[in-house]
N, C-alpha and C positions, 0 to 999 in steps of 0.2 A: 636409481629410481626406475630407469628403463628396464633393468633386469627384473625387478619386482613385477612390473607391468607385463613382461613376457610370461612370467610364471603364472600370473592371474588371468591369462587369456580365457575366454569362454570355453574353448576346446579343452584346456587343462582342467578347468573347474568341473566340466562335465565328466572328464575322465576320472577325477578323484571321486565324484559322487557315484559313478558306476562301480568303482572298486569297493566303496563302502556298502552299496546296496547288494552287490553280488557276493561279497565275503571271500572272494578268491581272485587271484590274478588271472587264472585261466578262464574263469567264468566272465570276468570283466573284458578280457581280450576277445572272447568269442562274441560278446554282445556289441563290442565296438568295432568288430571286423579287423582286429589287429593280431599280429603274432605276439605271443607272450614276451619275447625279447624286446619288441618295439614298445610295448606298454611299460615294461620295466625301465627301459632307457628314458622314456618321457617322465616317469615318476622321479627318477634320479636327477634329471635335469631340473625339475621343479624344486626338489629339495636343495640342490646346489644354488639355484637362483635365490631362494628364500633363506638359505643357510639354516634350515631346520629339518628334522626328520619327520616325515609325514606318515610313514608306514612302519609298524612294529614287525621287524623281520625275524624276531625270536619265536614267533608263533607260526604254527602250520597254516592257520587261516590268515587272510589278508586283513589285519586289524589296524585301524588308524591309531596313531599316537594322540595324546591330548591336543597337540598342535594341529594334527591332521583333522581331528574332530572340529576344532575351532574354525579352521578354514572351510571345512565342508558345511558347517552350520551357516557360515556367512555367505557361502557361494550361492545358496538358494535365493537369498535376497539380491545379491549382485546380478545373477542371471535374470531375475524378474525385472530389475531396474534397467538392464541393458535392452530387454525386450520392449519395455515401456518407452525408452528413449528412441528406439528404432521406429516404433509406431508413431511417436510424437513428431519425429523428423519427417516422416512420410506425410503426416497430416499438415505440418507447417508448410510443406512444399505445395499444398493446395491453396495457399494464400493466407493462412492464419499466421499472425505474428507469434514469435516465441514468447514475448513478454509485452504487455501493455502497461505503461506507468501512468496512473491517473493522479493528478494533484488537485485536491479540493481545498478551497479557501475555508478557513475555520468558520466563516459565516454560513456555509452551506448546511442545510438540514441533513443530518447524518442518516436518519432512519430511511427515507426514500432512497438514499444513495446505496445503503446496504441491501435494500429490496431490489434495486437494479442489478447489483452484483449477484444476488441470488438468481435472478432471472437469467443472467449471462451464464452462470454455472450450469443451469439446466440444459444448455446447449451441448455440454460435455466437450467443449472446444479445447484444443491443445494449448491455447494461449494462457499464460500465467498472468494474473493481475497483481500489480503492486500499487498500493494506495499510500499517498503521502498527504499530510495536512500541513498547510502553510498559512501565513497571515499577510495581508496587505501586499507589499512589493515582493515578498517571498514567493507568492503564488505565480506572479508574472515571471520572476527570475527563474523559477524551476522550469517553466516551459521554454523560455527564450534561450536558456543555457543548454537545452537538450537533455535535461535530467528527467523530463516527463514528456508524454505524448499528447495528453489531453488535460486541459485545465478547466475546472469548474469554479465559477465565482470570481473570475478575474474581473478587474475593474474595466468597464467599457472604455474609459478614457485612456487606459494603458495597453489596449489590445492591438494597437497599430504597430506591428513589427514585420519586417520582411520575412517571408516564408511562413507567416502565422495567419491562419484564417480564423474568423470568429463570427459568432452569431449571438443575438440577445438571449439572456437567460431569464432575466426578470428584475424587478425593482424591489428593494427591501427598505421600507420606511424604518426610521429609528425614532425612539422616544426617550426623552430625558427622564430618568427615574432614580429615586432614592429609597432607602429603607424607611419603613414607617416610623422608626424612632430617630431618623436623621434630622438635624436641625432645619434643613431645607424643606422637610415634608410639610411643615406648618407655615412656611414663608409665603407671603402674598405673591400672586402671579400677575404678569409673567416675570420669571426670574431674570434679573439683569446679569450681564457679564461680570459685574463687580461682585454680585452676590455669589455667583458660582465660583469665581476665582478664589474666594475666601476659604473654600473647602477642597479637600483632596479629591482628585479625579482618578478613577480606575480606568486604565487603558490596556488594550491588548498590544503587546510588543510586536513590532514588525519583525518577521523571521528572515527578511532579506539580508544578504551579506555583502551587497554591492556598495554599501556606504551611503546609499540614498534612502534611508529609512523614512517611512511615512508615519505621521502622527495625526490623529483625527480627534477633534473635540476637546483639545487641550488649550487652555487660555494662557496667555503670557504670564509667567511667574507662578503658575499654579502648581501646588504640590502634587506629585504623581505617584501612583502605585501601578507599576507595570506588571502584568501577568501574562502567561504564555498562551492562554486560550480564552475563548468567549465564555465557555462554561465556568471557568474560574473567575472571570470578570463578573458574571451574574451572581455567583456565590458571594464574592467579596462585597458587592453592592447590597445584597440581601442582608449581609452581616453588618452593614453600616460602616464599612471601612472606607467608603468613598462614594462619590456620585458619578454620573456619566450617562452617555447615550447607549442604549441597548437596541438590538433589532426588535422591532415591535412584536413579531410573532414569538420570539423567545421570551420577551418580558410579559406578554399578554396574560398567561395563566397566573403569574405571580402578582400581577396588578389586580387581577380578579380576586385572588385569595387575600389580598391586603398586605402581603409581605413587602410589596413595593408600592410606591406612590408615584404616579406619572405627573410631571410638572410641565407646564408650558414655559417656554423660554423666550427671551427677547429676540433671538435670531431664529429663522425658520428651521424646523427640524430637518436633520440630514436624511437624504434618500440615496441609498447606494444603488447605482445602476450597474448590474452585473451582466457578464457575458460568459460564454464558454468558448474556448479557443483550442486549436489543435495545430500541430506542426504538419505542413504539407510535405508529402514524400517527394524526394528529389526526382523520382521517375514519374511523378504525377499519379501514381496508383495508391489507393488507400487500402490498408490491410483489412481483412474481414472483421477482426475484433473491433478495431477503431470504427469501422463503418457501422457495426451493430450499435455501438454507443451513440454515434451521430444520428442514426435513424431514430433511436428512442428519444433523443434529446429534441427532436423536431416536434414531439407531442406537447402541446401547451400544458396539459395536466402534469406531465413529468417535470417540466421547467418550473411550474408554479410550486410543486411539492419541494423541489430542491432549494428554491429560494425562500421557503418557509411560509408561503401564502396558504 
């Protein structure tokens, strides 16, 4: 493997490209400031290291073999990538992280999140963004285990961890809703726990892997349909596959259209108190990409949009 890497050094790739463009070894040697014998020696070294013939020596002109053409075609991309990496490293040295991993709980409103990402990309910063979506304890676990740097929509009650800082994001009210053709749609209100327990509930499965999964809004003995996302939970409830609590901002347009019917229940409706949290750097310094996100999350309008208000 090391032999291949030696053959594919930027200097060797540039040498091969010069031979291809000049069409002669003598011309390429002059352009590179080499004596012809030195150029020939380096070409033979490349061929030996790759175990292929790069130059057709049966011709009076310096013509590349098919393998030589393939390498020369790829070398332009490789050299561009190397230049980009060098520039990226230089810019990262100014305080930008190489990568920022953001985990968003599934309850987070995705459209304003994408708009924030678009605004970040307008900076042309060297930091690469990786976005993860988790649910319930999976969001907390992603941050505390070091898999992510910034968590959006973490439960305020679970944000207390060593090395983790957090701030309020917003409150999301939930509403109990059923499809217009569901038996509970015409039931008298408020619905009792016994009435609800008689029908299947649709729940979003906790994506955590620590073994301490969280379940919300499920009554003892109630049949459950577990789905992986809030969007699928909404679709399942509209289809009448079950009942359950939904984020009010998510359910609002479907209640207005008549697809869903909001019902009052015996117990107070749930309110999710959300926070955003981030891992504090060991050296006490915050990278420029993370700081950009934290600065924008300070705006009330941004937090309200992410929480669906």
